[in-house]
C-alpha positions, 0 to 999 in steps of 0.5 A: 077365706070363706068357702061355699059351705061356710056361706051355707052354715051361716045362712042356716044360723042367721035363719034359725036366729031370725025364726026363733025371734019370730016365734018368741014375738008370735007368743010360742016363747018355748019354741023360740028359746029351743030354736034359738038354741040351734044357733050356737049348735049350727056354728060350733058343728061348722067350726068343728067340721072346718077343723076336722077337714083342715087335718085331712 
């Protein structure tokens, strides 16, 4: 079951993905790649926090 914090992290990852696509097709290719690297980082952070809070 997803919690409200999970939805927030998924929304942040999705917005990062959309923003990176926007930058890529606007001609800001390097910036688009940089922002695109945020997506797995956000998702990994969410997974880490979920696992860390499960142990508490």
